[in-house]
N, C-alpha and C positions, 0 to 999 in steps of 0.2 A: 513449554507447552506439554501437559500431560497426554499420554498417547490415546486415552478413551476420548478426550474431547473431539466432537467431530469439527471438521473443517468444511469450507465450501468445496474443497479440492474431494474430501472423503464424501461429502454428501453426493455431490455430482457421479464420483465414481460407482458409489453404491445403486445409483440410479441409471447405469447403463452408459457412462460417458468415459471416454479414454482422458486421462487428465496429465498435463504436462506444464512444467516450468523450466524459464531459463533466467539467470540473472540473481539478483541480489536476495538471499535468504532471510539472514538477518535476525532469525527465532532461536537461535542456539544449536549447537549440534553436540551429540554424544560419540566419544572416540573408544578405541579399545586398546588394551593393553597388547603387549607381545603375545602373551597366552591366550588372546581371545576374548578375556572378560572386559567389562566395560571399565573404563578408566575413571579417573576422578576428575579429569581435566585435561588440560592442553599437556602439562609437564609429564605425566606417565603415558601419553598416548602414543601410539606405534601406527604412523600415518600408512603403512602398509597394509594394515588391515582395515576392513570395510567397517563404516561407520556404525556405531550401535544406535544412533538417533539421528534421524535427518527428515528431510522433505518426503523421502519415500516412504516414511513411517507416518505421515500426516496427510495422505490421500493421493499423493503424485505418483502415478506410474512411471515418468520419466522426470529425471531432474539434471539439467547442467548449468552449472554456475558457480557463486561464491558464497561464502560464509556470511559476509557482512558488506560493509561499503567498501569500494575495489582498493584503497589505498592501505587498508587494514585486514584484507584477507589474504596477502601474502606479500613475499619481496617484492614482485613487480619489477623488477629492474633498478628499481629507487634505493634498496636496502640489499645486503649482501644475505645470500641464501646458504648459511652454512649449517651445520649440524645442531647449531642452538639457536637458530633463528626463532623468534617469537612473533612475528607478523601473522601467520595463519598458513591454511592448507592449500591455498591457490585453487585451482580448478577441481571441482568435485563433480563425477558422472554418477549418478545416482548415490551409491554407497561407497564409491572408490575414489580415492585421493589421486586424481590423475598424475600429480608430478612427483609423487613420493619416489625416493631413491633408496631407502633402506639406511641411509646414513643419517640417523638421528632424524631432526626437523628439515634436513636439506631438500629442495624442491629441485627440478630438473632445468627450470629456466622457461618452461614453457608459458608461465603467467607473466604476462607484460601489459603494463597498465595501459599502454596506446594501441593494443591488439584486442582489446576486451570487446568493443563493440562487434566488430567483425566476426569474432568466434561467437558471442550470443546470437548473432543474425543468423549464422550457419547453423547453429544448434538448433534454433527456434524452426527453421524452415525443414531441417531434418525431421524434427517431428511432424510439422504440418503436413508434409508430403506422406509421411508414415499413416498419420491420422487419417487424411483423406483418401487413403487407398481403399479403407472399407466403408462401410454405411453406419459405422457407429459414430454418433456425435461425439464432439471432442471439447475440451477446455483448455485454452492456453492462458498461464499465467506469465507474462512477460514484465520482469521487474529490472528495468534499465538503471545501471548506477550514473549514466550520463546526468549532466549537471552538476553534480556533486564534485565538492574539492577533494583533491588537486585536478586541475581541469586537463585531460588528456586525451584531447581528441586524435581519432586515428587518422591517417591519410586519407583512406577511400574506403568505401563499403559498397560491395556489389557494382562495382564501377562508378560509384557516384563520390565526387570528390567531398572530402569532408574538412580536413585541415586548410585553412584560408579561404574557405567558401562562404563563410557566413557572410550575410550583407544587411544593410538597413534597410528601411522601406524604399527609401529612394534609389536602391540597388548600389549603393557604394560600399565597398568591403568594409567589415567591421575593423580587421586587423586584431582582434581579440579572442584569445585562446577560449576564454569562459563562452564567448556567444558561439565560437566553433563547436564547443562541446553539447551547447544547448541545439544547435543545428544537427548534430549527430543524433540526438534523440529525435528529431523531426525526419531523419533519413530513415531511422529504424521503423517508426511509425508507418511512414510512406510505403516503405517496401512491404510490410505486413497488408496493408490495405490494397496495394497493388496484386499481391498474391491472392487475396479474398475476391478481387474483381475479375482476375483471369481464370482461376480456377472453377471447374465444372462441380455442382453439389451433387455428390454421389446419392444424396438421399432424395433429391428432387430433379429429376431430368428436366434440362431445359432452363434450368436457373445456375447462376453462379454462386459460389458461397456465401459473397459478401451479403446478399438478399436476405438470408436466413442464418446470419451470424449477429448476436449482440457483441457489438465492439465498442469498448469503454477505454476512456484515456483520464487518467488522474494522476494525481499525487500523493504523498503520504505526509507531508507537513508543509508547513509555510516557507518562505524564502530564506534560503541561508545567508544571502547578501543583506546587510542591514541597510542600505541606502533606501532611501524613499523612492527612486525609481523602480526598485524591486517589490518593496511591500505597499507601496500605493497609499489609500486612505486609511491604512490599517496600524494599529499600535503593534510595536514590537516584531519579532520574526521568528525564525525556526527554534524551537523548544520552549516557547512562551506558551502560556494559556490565554493569553490576549489573543485576538482575532488574527493578527499577523502571524502567529504561530501554527495555524492550523487551519484556516479558510484557504480553500484550494479550488482550482477551476475542476469540472467534472464534466465530460462531453460523453455522450452514449449515442448509438447508432442501430438500429435494427428494422430494416424496411418493411420484412416480412412480420413482425411483431407491431407495425403502426408507429415505429418511432423513428421518424425521418424516411426520406425515400431512397438514400445512398448515393445522392447527386452532389458532387462538390459545390457546384453553384446555387443550390437551392438554399436560401435562407434558413438557418436553425431557429428552433423556438428557445427563448430563454425564460427560465424559471428562478426565482429565488427562494424556493422552496427550502426548508432545513432539510439536509442531507447528510448521512455519515456513511462510510465507506463500508461498515459492519451492515449496512442495510441490504447489501448485494446478497448475503446469504438467504435472507427473507424474500428478496425479490425474486431470485432464481427458483426458490421453491415454490412461490405461485406460479411462476412460468411453467414448471413441470407439473402443477398440481398436486405436488407432495406435502406433507404435514413437518411442521418444524418439530423439534423433540419438545415433548410435552413436559414442563417444568413443573406441574403439579403433580407429576408422578415422580418427581427426582431425577429427570433425565437433565442432562446438559446439553449446552449449545445455543447459540443465535440467542442469548439472554436478553439483548440490547438491539436486536436486529427488528426493522422494521420494512416491510414490502413497499418499494417506490415505484413498482409498476403502473400504477393508474396516474402517478404524477408525471412518469417520464413520459406517457402519451399525452400528457396535456389534459386530462380527465380531471374534473372537481375532485377532491378529497379532503378528509379533515386534516388539521394539524398534525405534525409528527410528534409522538412523544420527546422528551427531552433526550438531547445529547450530552456527554459529559466528558468535554475534553479536560486532558491534563495537563501537567509539566513535564516536559519531554525527559526532564532528568529524574521524573519520580523522586524516590526517596534515597538518592545516592548519599551515601555516608559522607562521599568527598566533598559535595556541594551542601550538606546539611538536609536533615530529613524535614524540615520547614520548607524544603523546594516542591514538596510533594502537594503542589494545589490542585483541586479539582474544581471545574466550573460547571453549573448545571445551565443549559442554555433551550429555552422554549421559545415557541411563536403561539404557544395554546393558554398563556395566562389569562386571567379574567379580564386585567387591563389591556387596552390596545398596545401593541408595539412587539418588538423582538427583544425579549429580557432574557439578562445573563446574571448568574449570582455565582460569586467565587466563595469557595470554602476553604478552610486552611486545612494543613496536613492531617490533622486530626480524622477527617473524613476518611482520607486513604487509608489510614493506618489503624484506626480505632473504630470507625464508623460514627463518629460523633460530630455534630452538625455546629460549626461555628463560622457564620458567615462574615465575610470581611469587604465585600464589594458588591455593588448592584448597578447594572446599567441597561438601558433601554436604547438597544443598537439602531432602532429605527430613527432615532432623532440624536443620537450620540455613537456613531460608527468607530471614533477613535477612542471610546473608553475614557473620557475625560471627567466626566460629572458623575461622582458615586453618590448613588440614592438611596444607599443602605439606612440612613435616618430620616429619610425623606416620609413623612406619614401618607403622603399622598400614594407612594409607591408600597405601601405594606400590602394590599392584596397581591401584588407580585410576589412580594418576599415571601408570604405565607405560601402560595401556590407551589414555589420553586422549593421551597423545604419539604414540603410533603411528598412531593416527587421524588427528592434527594433520599427521603426515608424510606420509599420503594425500593430503591435502587441499592441502597448501602450493603456492604458485607460480601462475602462469597456467595449467598444464597439469594442476593438481590436482582432484581429484574426492572428494566423499562418497559419491556414487551407486554402490551395488553393481554 
């Protein structure tokens, strides 16, 4: 990520927030050589030197976490941690690689897969206690690796049993490490909510933090498990441009902001509105009453972000501009550049329905429009009936191609 590009964290920090992140970064790290200059990569990196580029260079005041998915962020007890290990740097605190020993890439053994959950919990609470000691608002991004393979649930977290504690709806133990790992995620979320329910809000005497905290729970991609018990009525799974690859749950609560009442027993409101995680940038900007980067003046940032504040509150609002899901492997040479498929998804077509157009790899790589598939998800959620050559669907095809033209290339944008 280029350093000048604003992120949600940098935007909030610039507007008076204290910002913190714990967990999985997965946006690339820059290391340094022994002489302190930026390294070319992992091979010539000196792990005892502070990072040249990481989360604290992109808006976060505090970071404690891992470089990417938990099995590939460090030896973790599953692989030897010698001077030539290639797994990763293990724990990172701001710019410091916590386990660096000075013996090549060898780590000190502090990075253990089954202890990741409790460590992240502890560091998140360190940030929260520090952040709530002042009247400055805060933003915490908690990116848990729980649910990701391999399934490595911890024994317990903050006194709550995790391994062996997951249950079916009827109360029977599942006996499943995978479901225990999902339970670990549930425990993490529950502990965060408990803290917000107990802690007093230093900015609003007489209120708890939960009342004026926008709490969001979501995922970053579809189910990794290919079974239909995981993907349900959707085609394909993680990594795919089909709905099973990226359609995810999104939960939000903010009682003081007229988004729920903060009470667990109150039924939630369900919306089928089109939403993308990048919409959080514009949504937060509207909450703060701050302008997004002005694209007409050459500024960068939030190019495809649309505020969802009205929709989250259940208010009437026009359809969202298109979203552009892409193949998880993008243009990986290992998998062939033809994997770089992009879809154009919109509920605003002149034809009734929820339309989705697939473009082949030349859109991502060269900005060219070569459609391959067209579906109406309103009547074909499983994406089985390709309507690309159906004359009746041509108005939807023409609309989606026009929208793709606006968004293509480095200068493109779907933001109005």
